GULO-53033 format. One line per 4 residues: number of its first residue (from 1); for each residue x, z, y of N, C-alpha, C. Coordinates in steps of 0.2 Angstrom, whole numbers, padded with zeros to 4 digits, always signed. Layout:
<rs>
NUM> X Z Y X Z Y X Z Y ~ ...
</rs>
This chain:
<rs>
1> -0019 +0791 -0437 -0024 +0790 -0442 -0029 +0786 -0440 ~ -0030 +0786 -0433 -0036 +0782 -0430 -0034 +0774 -0432 ~ -0028 +0773 -0431 -0026 +0766 -0432 -0027 +0764 -0439 ~ -0026 +0768 -0444 -0027 +0767 -0451 -0034 +0766 -0453
5> -0039 +0770 -0450 -0046 +0770 -0452 -0049 +0763 -0449 ~ -0046 +0761 -0444 -0049 +0754 -0441 -0046 +0749 -0445 ~ -0041 +0750 -0448 -0038 +0744 -0453 -0042 +0743 -0459 ~ -0044 +0749 -0462 -0048 +0749 -0469 -0056 +0748 -0468
9> -0058 +0748 -0462 -0066 +0747 -0461 -0068 +0741 -0464 ~ -0065 +0735 -0463 -0067 +0729 -0465 -0068 +0728 -0472 ~ -0063 +0730 -0476 -0064 +0729 -0484 -0070 +0733 -0486 ~ -0071 +0739 -0484 -0077 +0743 -0486 -0083 +0739 -0485
13> -0084 +0736 -0480 -0090 +0732 -0478 -0091 +0727 -0484 ~ -0086 +0723 -0485 -0086 +0718 -0490 -0088 +0721 -0497 ~ -0086 +0727 -0499 -0088 +0729 -0506 -0095 +0732 -0506 ~ -0098 +0734 -0501 -0105 +0737 -0500 -0110 +0731 -0501
17> -0108 +0726 -0497 -0113 +0721 -0497 -0115 +0718 -0504 ~ -0111 +0716 -0509 -0113 +0714 -0515 -0118 +0719 -0519 ~ -0116 +0725 -0518 -0120 +0730 -0522 -0127 +0730 -0519 ~ -0128 +0729 -0512 -0135 +0729 -0509 -0138 +0723 -0511
21> -0135 +0717 -0512 -0138 +0711 -0514 -0141 +0712 -0521 ~ -0137 +0715 -0526 -0139 +0716 -0533 -0145 +0721 -0533 ~ -0145 +0726 -0529 -0151 +0731 -0529 -0157 +0728 -0527 ~ -0157 +0724 -0522 -0163 +0721 -0519 -0166 +0716 -0524
25> -0163 +0713 -0529 -0166 +0708 -0533 -0171 +0711 -0538 ~ -0177 +0708 -0539 -0182 +0711 -0544 -0180 +0708 -0551 ~ -0182 +0712 -0556 -0181 +0710 -0563 -0183 +0703 -0565 ~ -0189 +0702 -0563 -0192 +0695 -0564 -0187 +0690 -0562
29> -0185 +0691 -0557 -0180 +0686 -0554 -0174 +0686 -0558 ~ -0172 +0691 -0561 -0166 +0691 -0565 -0167 +0688 -0572 ~ -0173 +0689 -0575 -0175 +0686 -0582 -0177 +0679 -0582 ~ -0179 +0676 -0576 -0181 +0670 -0576 -0176 +0665 -0579
33> -0179 +0660 -0583 -0174 +0656 -0586 -0171 +0651 -0581 ~ -0165 +0650 -0582 -0161 +0645 -0578 -0163 +0638 -0579 ~ -0164 +0634 -0574 -0166 +0627 -0575 -0160 +0624 -0578 ~ -0161 +0619 -0583 -0156 +0616 -0586 -0156 +0609 -0584
37> -0150 +0606 -0584 -0149 +0599 -0582 -0153 +0597 -0576 ~ -0152 +0601 -0571 -0156 +0599 -0565 -0151 +0594 -0561 ~ -0154 +0589 -0560 -0150 +0583 -0557 -0151 +0583 -0550 ~ -0146 +0583 -0546 -0147 +0582 -0539 -0148 +0575 -0537
41> -0153 +0573 -0533 -0153 +0566 -0531 -0147 +0563 -0528 ~ -0145 +0557 -0531 -0139 +0554 -0528 -0140 +0551 -0522 ~ -0136 +0552 -0517 -0136 +0549 -0511 -0133 +0542 -0511 ~ -0136 +0537 -0509 -0133 +0531 -0509 -0131 +0529 -0502
45> -0124 +0527 -0502 -0121 +0525 -0495 -0122 +0518 -0494 ~ -0125 +0516 -0489 -0126 +0509 -0487 -0121 +0507 -0482 ~ -0118 +0502 -0484 -0112 +0499 -0480 -0114 +0492 -0479 ~ -0114 +0491 -0473 -0116 +0484 -0470 -0109 +0480 -0469
49> -0109 +0475 -0473 -0103 +0470 -0473 -0104 +0464 -0469 ~ -0101 +0463 -0464 -0102 +0457 -0460 -0100 +0451 -0464 ~ -0104 +0445 -0463 -0102 +0439 -0467 -0095 +0437 -0464 ~ -0092 +0433 -0469 -0085 +0431 -0467 -0086 +0426 -0461
53> -0081 +0426 -0457 -0082 +0421 -0451 -0080 +0414 -0453 ~ -0084 +0410 -0451 -0083 +0403 -0452 -0078 +0400 -0448 ~ -0073 +0397 -0450 -0068 +0394 -0446 -0071 +0388 -0442 ~ -0070 +0388 -0436 -0072 +0383 -0431 -0067 +0378 -0430
57> -0068 +0372 -0432 -0063 +0366 -0431 -0063 +0364 -0424 ~ -0057 +0364 -0421 -0057 +0362 -0414 -0058 +0354 -0413 ~ -0061 +0352 -0408 -0063 +0345 -0408 -0056 +0341 -0407 ~ -0056 +0336 -0410 -0050 +0331 -0410 -0050 +0328 -0403
61> -0044 +0329 -0400 -0043 +0326 -0393 -0044 +0318 -0394 ~ -0048 +0315 -0389 -0048 +0308 -0389 -0042 +0305 -0386 ~ -0040 +0299 -0389 -0034 +0296 -0387 -0035 +0294 -0380 ~ -0029 +0295 -0376 -0029 +0294 -0369 -0031 +0287 -0367
65> -0036 +0286 -0362 -0038 +0279 -0361 -0033 +0276 -0356 ~ -0032 +0270 -0356 -0027 +0266 -0352 -0031 +0265 -0345 ~ -0028 +0268 -0340 -0031 +0266 -0333 -0031 +0259 -0332 ~ -0037 +0257 -0329 -0038 +0250 -0327 -0035 +0249 -0320
69> -0030 +0245 -0319 -0027 +0244 -0313 -0032 +0241 -0308 ~ -0033 +0244 -0302 -0038 +0241 -0297 -0034 +0238 -0292 ~ -0035 +0232 -0290 -0031 +0229 -0285 -0032 +0232 -0278 ~ -0027 +0234 -0275 -0028 +0237 -0269 -0024 +0233 -0263
73> -0027 +0233 -0257 -0025 +0229 -0252 -0019 +0233 -0249 ~ -0014 +0230 -0247 -0008 +0234 -0244 -0010 +0237 -0238 ~ -0008 +0244 -0237 -0010 +0248 -0231 -0006 +0246 -0225 ~ -0010 +0245 -0220 -0006 +0243 -0213 -0002 +0249 -0211
77> +0004 +0248 -0209 +0009 +0253 -0207 +0008 +0254 -0200 ~ +0006 +0260 -0197 +0006 +0261 -0190 +0012 +0262 -0187 ~ +0014 +0258 -0182 +0020 +0259 -0178 +0019 +0264 -0173 ~ +0023 +0270 -0173 +0022 +0275 -0169 +0027 +0275 -0163
81> +0024 +0274 -0157 +0029 +0273 -0151 +0031 +0280 -0149 ~ +0037 +0282 -0149 +0039 +0288 -0147 +0037 +0290 -0140 ~ +0034 +0296 -0139 +0031 +0298 -0132 +0037 +0301 -0128 ~ +0038 +0299 -0122 +0043 +0302 -0118 +0041 +0309 -0116
85> +0045 +0314 -0118 +0044 +0321 -0116 +0047 +0322 -0109 ~ +0043 +0324 -0104 +0045 +0325 -0098 +0050 +0331 -0097 ~ +0056 +0329 -0095 +0061 +0335 -0094 +0061 +0338 -0087 ~ +0060 +0344 -0087 +0060 +0348 -0081 +0067 +0350 -0079
89> +0069 +0347 -0073 +0076 +0349 -0071 +0077 +0357 -0070 ~ +0082 +0359 -0072 +0083 +0366 -0071 +0083 +0368 -0064 ~ +0079 +0374 -0063 +0078 +0377 -0056 +0084 +0379 -0053 ~ +0086 +0377 -0048 +0092 +0379 -0045 +0090 +0386 -0040
93> +0094 +0391 -0042 +0094 +0397 -0038 +0097 +0396 -0031 ~ +0092 +0397 -0026 +0094 +0396 -0019 +0100 +0401 -0018 ~ +0105 +0399 -0015 +0111 +0403 -0014 +0110 +0405 -0006 ~ +0111 +0412 -0005 +0111 +0414 +0002 +0115 +0410 +0006
97> +0112 +0409 +0012 +0116 +0405 +0017 +0121 +0409 +0020 ~ +0127 +0407 +0021 +0132 +0410 +0024 +0134 +0407 +0031 ~ +0135 +0411 +0036 +0137 +0409 +0042 +0144 +0411 +0044 ~ +0147 +0407 +0048 +0154 +0410 +0051 +0153 +0409 +0058
101> +0154 +0414 +0062 +0154 +0414 +0069 +0160 +0417 +0072 ~ +0164 +0414 +0076 +0170 +0417 +0079 +0168 +0419 +0086 ~ +0169 +0426 +0087 +0167 +0429 +0093 +0173 +0432 +0097 ~ +0174 +0430 +0103 +0179 +0433 +0108 +0176 +0437 +0113
105> +0179 +0443 +0114 +0176 +0448 +0119 +0182 +0451 +0123 ~ +0181 +0451 +0129 +0186 +0454 +0134 +0182 +0460 +0137 ~ +0187 +0464 +0141 +0184 +0469 +0145 +0182 +0467 +0152 ~ +0185 +0471 +0157 +0182 +0471 +0164 +0186 +0464 +0167
109> +0181 +0461 +0170 +0184 +0455 +0174 +0182 +0456 +0181 ~ +0187 +0455 +0186 +0186 +0456 +0193 +0189 +0449 +0196 ~ +0185 +0445 +0199 +0188 +0439 +0202 +0187 +0439 +0210 ~ +0189 +0445 +0213 +0189 +0445 +0220 +0196 +0446 +0222
113> +0198 +0447 +0229 +0204 +0448 +0232 +0209 +0442 +0231 ~ +0214 +0443 +0228 +0219 +0437 +0228 +0217 +0432 +0223 ~ +0213 +0434 +0217 +0211 +0429 +0212 +0205 +0425 +0216 ~ +0201 +0429 +0220 +0196 +0426 +0223 +0198 +0420 +0228
117> +0204 +0422 +0231 +0207 +0417 +0236 +0209 +0411 +0233 ~ +0212 +0412 +0227 +0215 +0406 +0223 +0209 +0402 +0220 ~ +0204 +0405 +0219 +0198 +0401 +0216 +0195 +0397 +0222 ~ +0194 +0400 +0228 +0191 +0397 +0234 +0196 +0391 +0236
121> +0202 +0392 +0234 +0207 +0386 +0236 +0207 +0381 +0231 ~ +0203 +0381 +0226 +0203 +0376 +0221 +0206 +0377 +0214 ~ +0209 +0383 +0213 +0212 +0385 +0207 +0208 +0389 +0202 ~ +0202 +0385 +0200 +0197 +0389 +0196 +0200 +0390 +0189
125> +0205 +0387 +0187 +0208 +0388 +0180 +0213 +0393 +0180 ~ +0215 +0395 +0186 +0221 +0400 +0186 +0219 +0407 +0183 ~ +0214 +0410 +0184 +0213 +0417 +0181 +0214 +0417 +0173 ~ +0212 +0412 +0170 +0211 +0412 +0162 +0216 +0407 +0159
129> +0220 +0403 +0163 +0224 +0398 +0160 +0228 +0400 +0155 ~ +0231 +0406 +0155 +0235 +0408 +0149 +0231 +0411 +0143 ~ +0225 +0411 +0144 +0221 +0414 +0138 +0216 +0408 +0135 ~ +0217 +0402 +0138 +0212 +0397 +0136 +0212 +0396 +0128
133> +0218 +0396 +0125 +0218 +0395 +0118 +0215 +0400 +0113 ~ +0213 +0406 +0116 +0210 +0411 +0112 +0202 +0411 +0114 ~ +0201 +0410 +0121 +0194 +0411 +0123 +0190 +0404 +0122 ~ +0192 +0399 +0123 +0188 +0393 +0123 +0186 +0391 +0116
137> +0190 +0391 +0111 +0188 +0389 +0104 +0183 +0393 +0101 ~ +0182 +0399 +0103 +0177 +0404 +0100 +0170 +0401 +0101 ~ +0166 +0403 +0096 +0159 +0401 +0096 +0155 +0404 +0102 ~ +0157 +0411 +0103 +0154 +0415 +0108 +0160 +0418 +0112
141> +0160 +0418 +0118 +0165 +0422 +0122 +0161 +0426 +0127 ~ +0162 +0433 +0127 +0158 +0437 +0131 +0163 +0442 +0135 ~ +0161 +0444 +0141 +0165 +0449 +0144 +0161 +0453 +0149 ~ +0164 +0458 +0152 +0160 +0463 +0157 +0163 +0461 +0164
145> +0158 +0458 +0168 +0160 +0455 +0175 +0159 +0461 +0180 ~ +0165 +0464 +0182 +0165 +0469 +0186 +0165 +0467 +0194 ~ +0160 +0464 +0196 +0160 +0461 +0203 +0153 +0458 +0205 ~ +0152 +0459 +0211 +0146 +0455 +0213 +0148 +0447 +0214
149> +0144 +0443 +0215 +0146 +0436 +0215 +0141 +0433 +0221 ~ +0145 +0428 +0225 +0141 +0425 +0230 +0143 +0427 +0237 ~ +0139 +0426 +0242 +0141 +0427 +0249 +0135 +0431 +0252 ~ +0130 +0433 +0249 +0125 +0437 +0252 +0127 +0445 +0252
153> +0123 +0448 +0256 +0124 +0456 +0256 +0130 +0458 +0260 ~ +0130 +0465 +0260 +0135 +0469 +0264 +0138 +0474 +0259 ~ +0144 +0476 +0260 +0147 +0481 +0255 +0142 +0488 +0256 ~ +0141 +0491 +0251 +0137 +0497 +0251 +0141 +0503 +0254
157> +0138 +0507 +0257 +0142 +0513 +0260 +0144 +0518 +0255 ~ +0150 +0521 +0257 +0153 +0526 +0253 +0155 +0524 +0247 ~ +0158 +0517 +0247 +0161 +0514 +0241 +0168 +0513 +0242 ~ +0172 +0516 +0238 +0179 +0515 +0240 +0182 +0508 +0238
161> +0180 +0505 +0233 +0182 +0498 +0231 +0176 +0493 +0230 ~ +0173 +0491 +0234 +0168 +0486 +0233 +0171 +0479 +0232 ~ +0168 +0475 +0227 +0170 +0469 +0225 +0165 +0464 +0226 ~ +0167 +0458 +0228 +0162 +0452 +0228 +0166 +0445 +0227
165> +0165 +0442 +0221 +0169 +0436 +0220 +0165 +0430 +0223 ~ +0169 +0425 +0225 +0166 +0419 +0228 +0161 +0416 +0223 ~ +0157 +0411 +0226 +0152 +0408 +0221 +0156 +0404 +0216 ~ +0162 +0401 +0218 +0166 +0397 +0213 +0168 +0401 +0207
169> +0168 +0407 +0207 +0170 +0411 +0202 +0166 +0409 +0195 ~ +0160 +0407 +0196 +0156 +0405 +0190 +0160 +0399 +0187 ~ +0163 +0395 +0191 +0167 +0389 +0188 +0173 +0391 +0184 ~ +0176 +0397 +0187 +0182 +0399 +0183 +0180 +0402 +0177
173> +0174 +0406 +0177 +0172 +0409 +0170 +0170 +0403 +0165 ~ +0167 +0398 +0168 +0165 +0392 +0163 +0172 +0389 +0160 ~ +0177 +0388 +0164 +0183 +0385 +0162 +0186 +0390 +0157 ~ +0185 +0396 +0158 +0188 +0401 +0153 +0184 +0402 +0146
177> +0178 +0398 +0146 +0175 +0398 +0140 +0169 +0403 +0139 ~ +0168 +0407 +0144 +0163 +0412 +0144 +0156 +0410 +0143 ~ +0152 +0413 +0139 +0145 +0411 +0137 +0140 +0416 +0140 ~ +0142 +0423 +0139 +0138 +0428 +0141 +0143 +0433 +0145
181> +0140 +0436 +0150 +0143 +0442 +0154 +0139 +0447 +0155 ~ +0141 +0453 +0155 +0137 +0459 +0156 +0138 +0461 +0164 ~ +0132 +0463 +0167 +0132 +0465 +0174 +0130 +0472 +0174 ~ +0130 +0476 +0168 +0128 +0483 +0168 +0135 +0487 +0169
185> +0137 +0487 +0176 +0143 +0491 +0177 +0142 +0494 +0184 ~ +0147 +0497 +0186 +0147 +0501 +0193 +0149 +0497 +0199 ~ +0150 +0490 +0198 +0151 +0485 +0203 +0146 +0480 +0204 ~ +0141 +0479 +0200 +0136 +0474 +0201 +0132 +0475 +0207
189> +0131 +0481 +0210 +0127 +0482 +0216 +0132 +0483 +0222 ~ +0138 +0481 +0222 +0143 +0483 +0227 +0140 +0480 +0234 ~ +0137 +0474 +0234 +0134 +0471 +0240 +0127 +0471 +0240 ~ +0123 +0475 +0236 +0116 +0476 +0237 +0113 +0472 +0232
193> +0106 +0472 +0232 +0101 +0469 +0227 +0102 +0461 +0228 ~ +0102 +0459 +0234 +0101 +0452 +0235 +0108 +0448 +0232 ~ +0113 +0451 +0233 +0119 +0449 +0230 +0119 +0449 +0223 ~ +0116 +0454 +0220 +0116 +0454 +0213 +0111 +0448 +0210
197> +0105 +0447 +0213 +0101 +0442 +0211 +0104 +0435 +0212 ~ +0108 +0434 +0217 +0111 +0428 +0219 +0116 +0427 +0213 ~ +0120 +0432 +0212 +0125 +0431 +0206 +0122 +0429 +0200 ~ +0116 +0432 +0198 +0113 +0430 +0192 +0111 +0423 +0192
201> +0108 +0420 +0197 +0106 +0413 +0198 +0112 +0409 +0198 ~ +0118 +0411 +0201 +0124 +0407 +0201 +0127 +0406 +0193 ~ +0127 +0412 +0190 +0129 +0411 +0183 +0124 +0407 +0179 ~ +0118 +0407 +0180 +0113 +0403 +0176 +0114 +0396 +0177
205> +0116 +0394 +0183 +0117 +0387 +0185 +0123 +0384 +0182 ~ +0128 +0389 +0180 +0134 +0387 +0177 +0134 +0387 +0169 ~ +0128 +0389 +0167 +0126 +0389 +0159 +0129 +0395 +0156 ~ +0130 +0400 +0160 +0132 +0407 +0158 +0126 +0412 +0158
209> +0125 +0415 +0153 +0120 +0420 +0152 +0122 +0427 +0155 ~ +0118 +0431 +0158 +0119 +0438 +0160 +0115 +0442 +0156 ~ +0117 +0449 +0156 +0113 +0454 +0152 +0115 +0460 +0156 ~ +0109 +0465 +0156 +0110 +0472 +0159 +0108 +0472 +0166
213> +0106 +0467 +0169 +0104 +0468 +0176 +0098 +0463 +0177 ~ +0094 +0464 +0182 +0088 +0460 +0184 +0085 +0463 +0190 ~ +0079 +0459 +0192 +0075 +0461 +0198 +0071 +0468 +0196 ~ +0070 +0470 +0190 +0067 +0476 +0189 +0070 +0479 +0182
217> +0067 +0484 +0180 +0070 +0488 +0175 +0068 +0484 +0168 ~ +0063 +0481 +0168 +0061 +0477 +0161 +0066 +0471 +0161 ~ +0068 +0468 +0166 +0073 +0462 +0165 +0080 +0465 +0164 ~ +0081 +0471 +0167 +0088 +0474 +0165 +0089 +0476 +0158
221> +0083 +0478 +0155 +0083 +0481 +0148 +0082 +0475 +0143 ~ +0080 +0469 +0145 +0078 +0464 +0140 +0085 +0461 +0137 ~ +0084 +0460 +0131 +0090 +0457 +0127 +0091 +0450 +0129 ~ +0097 +0448 +0129 +0099 +0441 +0130 +0101 +0438 +0123
225> +0097 +0433 +0121 +0097 +0430 +0114 +0101 +0423 +0115 ~ +0106 +0422 +0111 +0110 +0416 +0110 +0110 +0414 +0103 ~ +0109 +0407 +0102 +0109 +0404 +0095 +0115 +0401 +0094 ~ +0119 +0402 +0089 +0125 +0399 +0087 +0125 +0398 +0080
229> +0127 +0391 +0078 +0127 +0389 +0071 +0121 +0391 +0067 ~ +0115 +0391 +0070 +0109 +0392 +0067 +0107 +0400 +0067 ~ +0111 +0404 +0070 +0110 +0411 +0070 +0109 +0413 +0077 ~ +0104 +0418 +0078 +0102 +0420 +0084 +0105 +0427 +0085
233> +0109 +0428 +0090 +0112 +0434 +0092 +0109 +0437 +0098 ~ +0107 +0444 +0098 +0105 +0447 +0104 +0110 +0452 +0107 ~ +0110 +0452 +0114 +0115 +0456 +0117 +0111 +0461 +0122 ~ +0113 +0467 +0122 +0111 +0472 +0126 +0116 +0475 +0130
237> +0115 +0477 +0136 +0120 +0480 +0140 +0117 +0486 +0144 ~ +0121 +0492 +0144 +0118 +0498 +0148 +0124 +0501 +0151 ~ +0123 +0505 +0157 +0128 +0508 +0160 +0125 +0515 +0163 ~ +0129 +0520 +0164 +0127 +0526 +0167 +0132 +0527 +0173
241> +0129 +0526 +0179 +0133 +0526 +0185 +0132 +0533 +0188 ~ +0138 +0536 +0189 +0138 +0543 +0192 +0140 +0542 +0200 ~ +0137 +0546 +0204 +0139 +0546 +0211 +0147 +0546 +0212 ~ +0150 +0542 +0216 +0157 +0542 +0217 +0160 +0549 +0219
245> +0165 +0550 +0216 +0169 +0557 +0217 +0167 +0562 +0212 ~ +0162 +0561 +0208 +0160 +0566 +0202 +0164 +0565 +0196
</rs>
């Protein structure tokens, strides 16, 4: 029922309102004569009309004028001399230099006893005559000279096999093509220090370098440097000599 009452409440208000308006009016107002032919002032609508646009005549294009030919002097043509562009030659990459060295090396050489006798008798080529074709053509020929050289000194004591080649042994080494010999061995001092130093001097006089021995420790340890085909080659020689019999 609540929903129905809410539905009819609005029409009831509309019916009550006209009755209230009628009751509130006074009689004088009800009996007053009604105005006749009351004319409401007429509202005039003002419309502004823009004047018609006047057509604008486009100006007539003037006839094209004929250009007057102006005499011109002929232009001088510049002769362009081609500029020589310097050309840089390609940079050549330096190739690493290569060297070829032929090295011949032999082991122990002992030119005493029967070989020493043959050398003293003039056969300086005898010891190496059968090896000449291998030793001489090499750029460097080296060997270990297991003997004292010369005539100085005496055999050291308690040595079973002391060797001392004759001074002419350096000529035999030269004929065999030897360039460097090592003296760092157990026979270099077989005839003492004087014989060792004499042998170094004899080798030097024949153009043969020695290595591994000298008048002092610094000379014995110093490298022997030989230059072959533009290459320097250093040689070192060392030995460890134990007391005989051990």
